[in-house]
C-alpha positions as CSV (number, residue, x, y, z in Angstrom):
1,X,-26.6,162.6,72.3
2,X,-25.6,159.7,74.5
3,X,-26.1,159.0,78.3
4,X,-23.5,156.5,79.9
5,X,-24.6,154.2,82.8
6,X,-22.4,152.5,85.0
7,X,-23.5,149.5,87.5
8,X,-20.8,147.5,89.4
9,X,-21.1,144.1,89.0
10,X,-20.1,142.0,91.6
11,X,-21.7,138.8,90.9
12,X,-20.0,135.8,89.2
13,X,-20.1,136.0,85.3
14,X,-23.1,138.9,85.8
15,X,-23.7,141.3,82.3
16,X,-23.4,144.5,84.1
17,X,-21.3,147.3,83.7
18,X,-20.8,150.1,82.0
19,X,-23.7,150.9,79.2
20,X,-24.1,153.5,76.5
21,X,-27.9,154.5,75.7
22,X,-29.2,156.8,72.7
23,X,-31.9,159.2,73.0
24,X,-34.7,156.6,72.2
25,X,-33.3,154.3,75.3
26,X,-32.0,151.7,72.8
27,X,-28.8,150.1,74.7
28,X,-26.1,149.4,72.1
29,X,-23.5,148.6,74.9
30,X,-23.2,145.8,77.3
31,X,-20.7,143.4,78.7
32,X,-20.8,140.1,78.0
33,X,-19.9,136.6,79.3
34,X,-17.2,134.5,77.7
35,X,-16.4,130.5,77.2
36,X,-13.1,130.1,76.1
37,X,-10.8,127.2,75.7
38,X,-7.5,126.4,74.7
39,X,-3.9,124.7,75.7
40,X,-1.9,125.5,79.2
41,X,1.6,125.8,79.5
42,X,1.6,124.5,83.2
43,X,4.5,124.0,85.5
44,X,3.6,123.2,88.9
45,X,7.0,123.1,90.8
46,X,5.5,121.2,94.6
47,X,8.5,120.2,96.7
48,X,7.9,118.0,99.4
49,X,9.4,118.6,103.0
50,X,12.0,115.8,102.4
51,X,13.4,117.4,99.5
52,X,11.5,115.6,96.7
53,X,9.8,116.9,93.2
54,X,8.0,113.8,93.2
55,X,4.8,115.7,92.5
56,X,6.0,118.1,90.1
57,X,4.3,119.0,87.0
58,X,5.8,120.2,83.9
59,X,3.3,120.1,81.1
60,X,0.5,120.5,78.8
61,X,-2.8,121.0,79.9
62,X,-6.3,121.2,78.3
63,X,-8.1,124.3,79.7
64,X,-11.7,126.0,79.7
65,X,-12.4,129.3,81.1
66,X,-15.9,130.9,82.1
67,X,-15.4,134.7,82.3
68,X,-17.2,138.1,82.7
69,X,-15.2,141.4,83.1
70,X,-14.9,140.9,87.2
71,X,-14.9,137.1,87.7
72,X,-14.0,134.0,85.9
73,X,-13.6,130.3,86.7
74,X,-10.9,128.0,84.9
75,X,-10.7,124.3,84.8
76,X,-7.6,121.9,83.6
77,X,-6.9,118.7,83.0
78,X,-3.3,117.4,82.1
79,X,-0.8,114.4,81.9
80,X,3.0,114.9,82.3
81,X,5.8,112.5,82.4
82,X,6.5,111.9,86.3
83,X,9.6,113.2,87.5
84,X,11.2,111.5,90.1
85,X,9.4,108.0,89.2
86,X,8.5,105.9,86.2
87,X,5.1,106.6,84.6
88,X,3.1,109.9,84.5
89,X,1.3,112.3,86.8
90,X,-2.0,113.5,85.9
91,X,-3.2,117.3,87.1
92,X,-6.7,118.7,87.8
93,X,-7.2,121.9,88.5
94,X,-10.1,124.4,89.3
95,X,-9.4,128.0,89.4
96,X,-12.1,130.7,90.6
97,X,-11.6,134.7,90.6
98,X,-14.7,137.0,92.3
99,X,-14.5,140.3,92.4
100,X,-15.5,143.6,91.2
101,X,-13.9,147.0,89.5
102,X,-13.4,150.0,90.9
103,X,-13.9,152.8,87.9
104,X,-11.2,155.4,87.5
105,X,-12.6,156.7,84.5
106,X,-14.6,156.0,81.6
107,X,-13.4,158.1,78.4
108,X,-10.2,159.7,77.6
109,X,-10.6,163.0,75.6
110,X,-13.7,161.5,74.3
111,X,-12.1,158.0,73.1
112,X,-14.3,155.1,75.1
113,X,-11.0,154.0,76.8
114,X,-11.4,153.1,80.6
115,X,-9.5,152.5,83.6
116,X,-10.4,150.4,86.6
117,X,-9.2,148.8,89.7
118,X,-10.0,145.1,89.9
119,X,-10.4,143.8,93.3
120,X,-10.4,139.8,93.4
121,X,-10.9,137.1,95.8
122,X,-8.8,134.0,94.6
123,X,-9.1,130.1,95.4
124,X,-7.9,127.4,93.7
125,X,-7.6,123.7,93.8
126,X,-5.1,120.9,92.1
127,X,-5.0,117.1,92.6
128,X,-1.6,115.7,91.3
129,X,-2.0,112.2,91.2
130,X,1.1,109.6,90.1
131,X,-0.5,107.0,87.5
132,X,1.1,103.6,86.1
133,X,3.9,103.6,89.0
134,X,4.7,100.5,90.8
135,X,6.7,102.1,93.3
136,X,3.6,104.9,94.4
137,X,1.1,103.2,92.8
138,X,-2.4,105.7,92.9
139,X,-0.6,108.2,95.4
140,X,-2.0,111.7,94.9
141,X,-1.8,115.3,96.8
142,X,-4.4,117.8,96.8
143,X,-3.8,121.1,97.5
144,X,-5.3,124.3,97.7
145,X,-4.8,128.1,97.5
146,X,-6.7,131.0,99.0
147,X,-5.7,134.9,98.6
148,X,-6.7,138.7,98.0
149,X,-5.5,141.0,96.0
150,X,-6.1,144.2,93.7
151,X,-4.4,145.8,90.5
152,X,-4.5,147.9,87.7
153,X,-6.9,147.3,84.7
154,X,-8.0,149.3,81.2
155,X,-10.8,148.5,78.4
156,X,-11.5,150.0,75.0
157,X,-14.4,150.0,72.9
158,X,-12.8,150.4,68.9
159,X,-15.4,152.0,66.4
160,X,-14.2,150.4,63.3
161,X,-17.3,151.7,61.0
162,X,-17.3,148.2,59.2
163,X,-20.4,147.0,58.2
164,X,-19.9,143.7,60.2
165,X,-17.9,144.6,62.8
166,X,-19.3,147.9,63.2
167,X,-18.5,149.3,66.9
168,X,-18.6,145.7,68.6
169,X,-14.7,145.1,69.1
170,X,-14.0,145.5,72.3
171,X,-10.6,144.7,74.7
172,X,-9.5,144.9,78.1
173,X,-6.6,143.7,80.2
174,X,-5.5,143.6,83.9
175,X,-2.8,143.2,85.9
176,X,-3.2,141.8,89.7
177,X,-1.2,140.8,92.2
178,X,-2.6,138.9,95.4
179,X,-1.3,137.7,98.7
180,X,-2.7,134.3,100.5
181,X,-1.9,130.8,101.4
182,X,-1.0,127.3,100.2
183,X,-1.4,124.1,101.5
184,X,-2.1,120.5,101.3
185,X,-5.2,118.9,102.8
186,X,-4.1,114.9,101.1
187,X,-4.2,113.7,105.1
188,X,-8.1,114.2,105.3
189,X,-8.4,111.6,102.9
190,X,-5.4,109.6,102.2
191,X,-1.6,109.6,103.1
192,X,0.0,110.3,99.7
193,X,3.5,109.5,100.9
194,X,3.3,107.6,104.5
195,X,7.0,107.2,104.4
196,X,7.5,110.8,104.8
197,X,4.3,112.4,105.6
198,X,2.5,115.4,104.2
199,X,4.1,116.9,101.0
200,X,4.1,120.1,102.7
201,X,3.4,120.7,106.0
202,X,1.7,123.7,107.4
203,X,0.3,126.8,105.5
204,X,2.8,128.3,103.0
205,X,2.8,132.2,102.2
206,X,2.0,133.2,98.8
207,X,2.1,135.7,96.3
208,X,1.1,135.7,92.9
209,X,0.7,137.8,90.0
210,X,-2.4,137.5,87.0
211,X,-2.3,138.7,83.8
212,X,-5.6,138.6,81.6
213,X,-6.3,139.8,78.3
214,X,-9.3,139.6,76.1
215,X,-10.8,140.8,73.0
216,X,-14.0,140.2,72.1
217,X,-15.6,140.2,68.3
218,X,-19.8,140.8,69.9
219,X,-22.4,139.7,68.2
220,X,-20.1,138.5,65.4
221,X,-21.9,135.6,64.7
222,X,-25.4,137.1,64.6
223,X,-28.3,137.8,67.4
224,X,-26.0,137.8,70.3
225,X,-23.3,135.7,70.0
226,X,-19.6,136.7,69.5
227,X,-16.1,135.6,69.4
228,X,-13.7,135.9,72.3
229,X,-9.8,135.7,72.2
230,X,-7.7,135.4,75.5
231,X,-4.6,135.4,77.3
232,X,-4.4,134.5,80.7
233,X,-1.0,134.6,82.5
234,X,0.3,133.7,86.2
235,X,3.4,133.4,88.1
236,X,3.0,131.9,91.8
237,X,5.2,132.6,94.8
238,X,5.4,130.8,97.8
239,X,7.9,130.3,100.8
240,X,10.0,127.5,101.8
241,X,9.0,127.1,104.9
242,X,5.4,127.0,106.8
243,X,3.8,130.5,108.3
244,X,4.5,130.7,111.8
245,X,2.9,134.2,112.3
246,X,0.5,136.8,110.9
247,X,3.5,139.3,110.5
248,X,4.8,137.5,107.8
249,X,1.9,138.1,105.3
250,X,2.8,141.7,105.8
251,X,6.4,140.9,104.9
252,X,5.2,139.1,101.7
253,X,3.3,142.4,101.2
254,X,6.2,144.5,101.6
255,X,8.6,142.4,99.9
256,X,10.5,141.8,102.9
257,X,9.7,138.1,103.6
258,X,12.7,135.5,102.7
259,X,12.3,132.5,100.7
260,X,9.8,133.2,98.5
261,X,10.4,131.9,95.2
262,X,8.9,131.5,92.1
263,X,7.1,127.9,92.1
264,X,4.4,128.0,89.5
265,X,3.7,129.3,86.3
266,X,0.9,129.1,83.5
267,X,0.6,130.7,80.2
268,X,-3.4,130.2,78.8
269,X,-4.1,131.0,75.2
270,X,-7.9,130.6,74.5
271,X,-10.4,130.9,71.8
272,X,-14.1,130.6,72.4
273,X,-17.4,132.3,72.2
274,X,-19.4,135.4,73.8
275,X,-22.8,136.5,74.5
């Protein structure tokens, strides 16, 4: 006979959530934290106010991700060919997702399949610097993003019955759509393009969609350590013009906002460990 226990995890990378205990009180299910790494196919089409794509990044980055079921942090570093000048462009990013999951159901017809509503706050940072460039040596822009959103997710535990895997194979997937803003704050430290002002002026409204999938072989390596494989995708839209009023944010949510185009994408396949 088994009983179901649920705890809402609202703190970053907290190992809480759905757990199953047997009559002896032994806990046989738990949430895990993962550290994974891989390459990111990264395209960030930053168009300056003067129409230049000087700070456009299109290439591969090396990424590392720390994740739980309700929170994640991604850091990446990459170098690609500059678009309108000689030399290279370097990209450094940090992305933080915090939130919680609202459970819809935990079992479906007795099968350990659950569904939930993920609620997320996202904060992101990207530094883009022109390297080995004689025309704009060391010029860089610092871009910040912030958004709030929700979506739909599902998780499953697969009882394999195999001696090694046992019932330690789990997977979950979620899709989250968020709205917010993107802006440049390079002017706080230096002017990246003194001949044309900021790369982007004011705050542009954003709408982004994040897809996240993880499969975990828990305790596969013995003790509390297992193996995690995952895929994270992102599509980021933002407006061509700066935001003038709060009503425009409602237009973004409803899909009525004009000039909202796809400006950035990321594809991140990763593998690592969990505990």
